[in-house]
N, C-alpha and C positions, 0 to 999 in steps of 0.2 A: 815246210818240207812236204813232199808228195805223200799223200795218204794220211796227212795229219787232220785232226779234228780241231776246228777253230770256232770261236764264239765272237760275234759282232754285236756290240751293244745297240747301235742305231743304224741298221743297214738301209741303204737307199738304192732301190732298183733303178737302172738307167739303160736306155737304148743308145748304143754307141753309133758313131758315124757310119760304120760298115753294116749297121742293122742288127748286129748281135746284141744280146742282153747281158748285163753283168751287174755287179754291186759297186757302188761308189762309197768310199770311206774317206771322210774329210779329216777325221782325227785318228791318228795312229794308236792312241790310247784306248780306242773303242774296240780294238781287235786283240784277242788273246788266243794263244795256242793251248788247247785243252789236253791234247795228247799227240804224240808224234806219229802214231800209226797203230796197227793192230798188234796184240801180244803174240809172240811166237816163242813160247817157252817160258819157264818160270822166271828167268832173269829179266826178260822183256816185260813180263807181267808186272814185276816189281817196279820197273822204270815207268810204265804207264800209270801205275798207282801213285807214285811220287810226283809225277808231272801233274796229275789231276789234283792232288793235295795242294801243291804249290800254286796252281792256277786258281783254285777255289779260295785259298787263303788271301791271295791278292785282291780278289773280288770282294771278299768280306771287308777288307780294309777300306774299300771305297763304298761300303754299304750296299753293294749290289747283291742282295741275298738270294734272289731267285736265280740269278746267273751262277752264283757260287754253288747253290744246290745242284744245278745241272752239271756243273763241273765235278762235284763230288760223286754224284750218281753215275755219271759217265765213266769215271775211274773205277768205281766199284763193279760196274757191269763187265769189266775186263778181268775181274778176279775169278779164279777157278779153284785154287787149292784151299783157301780158307773156308769158302762156303761148303766145299766138299767135306772138310774136316768137321764143321759144325753139323752137317747132315749125318755124317757117320757117328758122331758122338750122340746125336739124337737117337739113333737106332740102338746104340750101346745102352743108353739110359732106358730105352723101351724094353730091352731084354732084361734089365734089372727091375722093371716095374716102376721106375721113377718117371711117371708120366708128366709131372710138372716140368722137370728139366728137359724131358724129351720134346715137349711142345715148345718150350722156350728156345731150344737150339734149332729146331726146325723153322720156327718163325724168324730167327736171326738169319739163318741161311737163306731163306726166301726173300728177306729184305735186301740182301746183296744180289741174289740170283733168283729172280721171281718165276722163271719159266721152267724150273726143273721138276719133272713129273715125279721122280722118285721121292724127292723131298716133300712135295705136296702130299704124297701118300702117307709119309711118316707124320706129317702135321695133322692130317685128317684122322689118322689112327689114334694119335695121342689125344686129340680133341674129343673123339668119341669115348675113349676110356675115361677121360676126366668128367665130361658133361653128359654122357649117355645120349648124345645126339640132341639134347635140349639146351641151347645156348641162352635161354631166357632165365633160367633158374639161378645162374651163378655168373659173376663177372669174370670174363675171360682175362681181364687184367691181372687177377690174382695168380694166374698160372704162367704168365710171361715174365713175371718179376724175378724168378730165382736167378741169382748170379753169385759166383763164388767170391766172397769178399777176401778169402784167404788163399785164392788160387795162386799157386806158384809153380814154376817149372822145376822139375826134379833134375838136379845136376847129373845124376847117374844116367838118366834117360836122354838128356840133351847133349852130352859130351860127344863132340865129333860129328854131330848130326845136323842136318838142315831141315827145312820145313817138310820137304817131300820124304826125307828119311824117317822122320817121326810119324808122318802120316802112314807110311808103309808099315812101320812097327805096330802102330795102332791097329791097322787092318789085319796084321798077322795074329795079334792077340785076340781080335774079334773072331777070326776064323777058328781059333782054338777054343772058342766059347769062354774066353777069359774077359768078360765084358767090363768088369770094374777096372782091370788093368788097361783095357783098350781106351776107356773113358779118360783115365789118368794120362795116358800117352797123348791122346788128342788134346787134352788141356795143356800139357807141356808144349805142344806144337803151337797152339794158339797164343799162349802167354809169351813164348820166346820169339815167335816170328810173325805174329799177326798185328803188330803195332800200327802199320800204315792203314790197314783196313779199319782198325779200331778208331784211329784218329779221323779218318774220312767219315765214318758213321757219327762220331761225336760232333764233328764240325757241321755235318748235315743237320743234326738235331738242333744245333744252335741257330742255324739259318731258319729252320722251321719255327723255332721259338720266336725269333724276331718277326716272322711273317704271320704269327698267330695260328699256325697249323698245329695245334696242340696234340691232336690224336696222332699225327705223324711223328711228333717228338717222342711220344710214348713208345711207338714201335721201333724207331731208329735208335734212340738212346738205350732201350732195352737190348737191342741187337749188339750195340757197342759193348755193353757190360757182359755179354755172353763170351766175348773174346778175352777181355781182361777188365776187372773192376778199376774204375778211375773216378776221382772225386768230381770233376766237372760234369761228367756224364750223369752221375747220380743226382747232382743238383738240377741239371736240365730236365731230367725225368721227373723229379719231384715238383719242379715249377710247373710243368705241363699238367701233372695230376692235380695240383692245386688250382690252376686256372680252369680246369674242367669241373671244378666244384667239389673235389674229393679231398677236403682238408684232412680228414682222418687218415686216409691212405697216404697222403703226403707225409704226415707225422710218422706213420709206421715205417715208411721207406727210410726216412732220415735217421730215426732212432735205432732201427735194426741194422743199419750199415755201421760197420766197425769204425769208430772214431779215428783209429790209426790211419785209415785211408785218407783222411783230411789233414792230418798233421803236416805242417810246413807248406800247405798249398793255399793259394788265394781263394779257393772255394770255401774255406772254413768260415769266413765272414758271411758269405752268401747263404751257407747252410744255416748258420745261427739265426740270421734275420728271417729266413724263410720259415724255419721251425717256430720262431716266435709268432709270426703272422698267422701261420696255420693253426697253432694252438689257440690264439685269440679268436679266430674264426669259429673253431669248435666250441669254445666257451660261450660265444655269442649265440650260436644256434641252440646250445643246451639251455641257455637262459630263456630264449624265445619259446622253447618247448614247454617250459613250466607255465607260461602264460596262456598257451594254447594246447590244453590237454587233448590227447587223441581220443576219438570216439569210434566205437565199433559200427561198421556199416551194415 
């Protein structure tokens, strides 16, 4: 369709008989429609997000992880409401002095919508409050981890409301300086209506994991968890942390996550195996330290 975004796995440039240039595609399976056009309203935005999710999932099935990543990212770039809610919740947490969650929400919003100046300001403000401008003294990873393992939508808040309605309710509470209530309303909006964005982020993290881009996994999986906690995203985050040589932090993430999140999910086995490996690695390094005592320099 006109205005659509398509992806071609193996494009071949060709000069046609009339002298014009074009693309030759020998295998129809090598072309896929990523989105049918630009978003024009919230309903259209939902459609583009779902199209991107479906296109990316099909590419993952054929192990075309880089192309799948592009599909997921392309879909997320059309999102406006969810990154705005994350940014607004970041500011609500800032007003409450909860700088860890403020930073985590700003980082999640920027993962979806990286060019927003207001959100960058909130991110930098939270960073300065947490680290005092010195990023060398403390791992920033410790501050992008917070996610609400018990986050649930309040039925009284969500009854008869849609995503924009809950966003507006949160904005109204914020304007009245009811910051905790605003954060609660924003959370209800994300948990109730942010599922597609959460899935796109989690699937993007999976592709990064398969591609060995472990730092990207940390950022993207953490962003997914700021929308709604989900077992697969926790495991993907922990796997990336472990692959980056942080066995202790991997154990901390898995043990501090409520086990109820994993109940009845395929991620339970992955969690248990990863936890076992990470603890064995920690034990190995502790044993090595005994043989090589530290010395003052």
